C-alpha positions, 0 to 999 in steps of 0.5 A: 517529554511524554506529556509534551508528546501527548499534547502534540499528538492530539493534532497529529496523523499520518498526514504529518509524515507526508511533509518529510517521509512521504516526499520520497515515497509519494514521488515528490522527491523521487531520485529519478526526477533529478536527472536524465531519466525524467528528460528521457521519459519525456522524449522517448518514442514508442519505437525506441522503447520497442527497440530497447525491448528487443535489445534487452531480450536478445542482449544485443549491443545498441547500435550494432549491426545485429541490432539494426537487423533486429529492428525489423523483427519487432513484428515477430513479437507483436501483432500490435503495440500501442503507442500511448502508454497505459501508465508512466512513472519515473522508472518505466512505462507500460504499453498494451500489445497483442502477441502473435498467438493472440494474447493481449499483454501488458509490456512494462519497459524500463526507461533508457539510462535509468540504471546508469543514472540512478546512482548519480541521482541518489548521490545528488539526493544525499547531497541535498539531504545533507544540505537540509541537515546543515540548514535545519539541524532538527530534521533527520532525513538521512534514513530517506537516502538509506532507504532509496539505496536499498529499494531502488535496485530492487525496483529496477530489477523487473525479474524480482518484480515478477517473482514477487507477483508470483509469490503473493499470488500463491500466498493469497490464493485463498482470496477468490476476489484477488487477481494478480496478472500472470508473468510471461517469463520467456519474454521478460528480462531485468528491464522488460516485464511482459504480463497478462493484460487485465483491464479495470477501473482505479480503486478510488474511482467511485464513478466507475464502480457505480456505472458498473454496479460494483459494490463500493463497500465490498471493494473496501472490505476486500482491500482491508482483508487483503492488506491485513493478511499481508501485514499481520499474517504473512509479513510480506507487504505490497508497499505501493497501493496507490490507485494506479496499482490497484484496479477493480472490475467485475469478476468474469463469470460471477459478476462479483467485485475483483481486485487486480493488484499491479506493480510488485516491484516494492515489497517489505518483508517483516521480521517475525519479531516486528510482525508480532509486536505490530499485531499486539500494538494494533490489538491494543489500539483496537481494544483501547488497552493504553498500557499495551499501546505504550508497551508495544509502541516502545518495542517498535522504537517510538520511545517517549513519542509513543502517543505521536506514533499511535496517532500516525498509525491510526491517522487519528488524534490522541483523544480519539485513540484514548476513546477508542478508534473503533468507537467514533468515526473520523469527523471533518473537524478532526481532520481539519484540525490535524491538517491545520496543525501538521507543519508545527510538529515536523521536527518530532516526526523527523525524530520519530521516523529516524528511530523506528525500524526501517520496516516501519517506513514502508508500512507508514506509506502503505497505511497512508495510501490505503486511507486515501483510498478509503477516503475517496470511497467514503468508507473510512468511517466504517468499523469493518476495517478495524474488525478485519485487522483484529481478526488477522492479529488474533489468527497470527498470534494464535499461530505463533503460540501454537508453533512454540508449544509442544503441549497438545492441551495448550495447543487446544486451549490456544485454538479454543481461545482463538475461536472464541475471540473471533466469535466475539468479533463476529457478534460485535460486527453483527450487533453493529449491523443490527444497530445500523438497520434499526437506525435506518428503519427509525429514519424511514419512519421519521421521514414518513411522519414528517412527509406523509404521502399525499392522499 
């Protein structure tokens, strides 16, 4: 079985999982797309949304006399309320508005009937998955329904989203490049979230960054630091980093690149055991320790399919994993081979996804979205993201070791080992940059010889 897995993993990456798991997470199989929510979104007017906002805010029954009186009070809240939403999804849409005190805000309003319709849509989704199971017994996607049942109620509670936003802002306050919009709690409810309005371009929009003179490589580094810290150090992970939820702008005052993180409805809280095993696994992948790749993949539920698991995490072929994912960049040939052979291995993907811890499912989605952003920015071939991940793994494991020892000498030893390893990584990064400069100088010299300046 292991030999077969090695062979199939050579053609596999996260792209394979898109055919099953990502149907749900990329909204191709969104529960709300089945019922009245989609229809309601299409026909809802800004006026209706505004009235619904007042109804949620004041807890007044729809159609009552008091509700009709409140309709005229919309101007008490907003000086202006843009008709066209800034963004719309299956659960809610966001409008730009200006409050009476002059603040520009973003108003996220849940679509009508989402709460009532969601349970029916999940039931329909469960029936469809069972039908697929009857037709194709090798596909195991019931976990998809279980995840929907668990995650959808959290996404429907906008107060929970606001709490997540404040938690991650406090947790990552040491990152001066991160902006999380502030929540206005006084005007927010479970179905309406009012927050600070922050403008910017989507994180995958190279044209926007070039026009605004924002360093694309700096943005990519910031994004890697942000998510490595969330996953490996804190275990509290924003699980929907699609380009509409991650904006980029020039930081007011400094002019440096700033990342704006939006939509905090879906977070994954990692257990300490899972987080530490995941740290060990990535350390093993980065340093090409194949014995520990197998060990920690098994610890995370991969079993005999550990080569496939490693390839799905790294979005690389098994040959590239064994050579070292930081040693050779992704080639177009490798990507096309993975894409061309993806559909052949869906049963194995299905089997693997049904056995890994539920926490891993949203991690897969997050990894896939981040790689999509890197691909759009043209920074995926850079080794900096792996070095950033390695630093976070080292720090997280060192903190864990210090916390579980009482010996001052042992704590000192752990801290020294941590500092030395981090120094090694910095030295390696410096050498890579020097090599890059030498290569650039060599190319310039070569071009000067081939194309001498005209006299």
